C-alpha positions as CSV (number, residue, x, y, z in Angstrom):
1,M,15.2,-8.5,-14.4
2,K,14.9,-10.5,-11.3
3,R,17.6,-10.4,-8.6
4,A,18.6,-13.3,-6.4
5,V,18.0,-12.7,-2.7
6,N,18.6,-14.9,0.4
7,F,16.4,-15.1,3.4
8,R,15.6,-17.7,6.1
9,L,12.2,-19.2,6.6
10,S,10.9,-21.5,9.3
11,S,10.1,-25.1,8.6
12,Q,6.4,-24.4,8.9
13,T,6.6,-21.5,6.4
14,L,8.6,-23.6,4.0
15,A,6.0,-26.4,4.2
16,A,3.3,-23.9,3.5
17,L,5.2,-22.5,0.6
18,S,5.7,-26.0,-0.9
19,R,1.9,-26.7,-0.5
20,L,1.1,-23.5,-2.3
21,E,3.6,-24.1,-5.0
22,K,2.0,-27.5,-5.8
23,K,-1.6,-26.3,-5.4
24,M,-1.1,-23.2,-7.6
25,H,1.2,-24.9,-10.1
26,L,3.7,-22.0,-9.7
27,S,7.3,-21.7,-8.7
28,K,8.2,-20.8,-5.2
29,T,9.4,-17.4,-6.5
30,A,6.0,-16.8,-8.1
31,V,4.1,-17.8,-4.9
32,I,6.2,-15.4,-2.8
33,E,5.8,-12.6,-5.3
34,K,2.0,-13.1,-5.4
35,A,1.9,-13.2,-1.6
36,I,3.9,-10.0,-1.1
37,L,1.8,-8.1,-3.7
38,F,-1.4,-9.4,-2.1
39,Y,-0.3,-8.3,1.4
40,V,0.8,-4.9,0.2
41,K,-2.5,-4.3,-1.6
42,K,-4.4,-5.4,1.5
43,E,-2.3,-3.2,3.8
44,L,-2.6,-0.2,1.6
45,S,-6.3,-0.5,1.2
46,N,-6.6,-0.3,5.0
47,Q,-4.7,3.0,5.1
48,S,-6.2,6.4,4.4
49,H,-6.8,7.2,0.8
50,I,-5.2,10.7,1.3
51,L,-2.2,9.7,-0.9
52,E,-4.5,9.5,-3.9
53,F,-4.7,13.3,-3.8
54,A,-0.9,13.9,-3.6
55,G,0.1,16.5,-6.1
56,M,-3.5,17.6,-7.0
57,L,-3.4,20.8,-5.0
58,S,-1.4,23.9,-5.8
59,D,0.8,25.2,-2.9
60,K,-1.8,28.0,-2.4
61,E,-4.7,25.5,-2.2
62,A,-2.8,23.2,0.1
63,D,-2.0,26.2,2.4
64,L,-5.6,27.3,2.4
65,M,-6.7,23.7,3.3
66,L,-4.2,23.5,6.2
67,K,-5.2,26.9,7.5
68,A,-8.9,25.8,7.4
69,I,-8.0,22.7,9.3
70,E,-6.0,24.6,11.9
71,T,-8.6,27.3,12.3
72,T,-11.5,25.0,13.3
73,K,-12.2,21.4,14.0
74,H,-15.8,21.7,13.0
75,N,-16.0,23.7,9.8
76,K,-13.6,22.8,7.0
77,D,-15.6,24.2,4.0
78,I,-13.2,25.7,1.5
79,D,-13.6,26.1,-2.2
80,I,-11.1,24.0,-4.2
81,D,-11.6,22.9,-7.8
82,L,-10.4,19.2,-8.0
């Protein structure tokens, strides 16, 4: 269920929103939703993909990996079954 929200936009942003609304044949709400989702996807793709591995390691495996990282900056070879 969608919730009503209030926010202020500049005249320039409102004009751009209106142009997109007409060009895409969508409501202003749909345009804003698509824009936000597009931006989030773009920003997340620029970040490290380390979060993809969240929860994959056991506590012991994670501790071993952290110890290996702390021990040396050059050799991080450890055996983990992913």
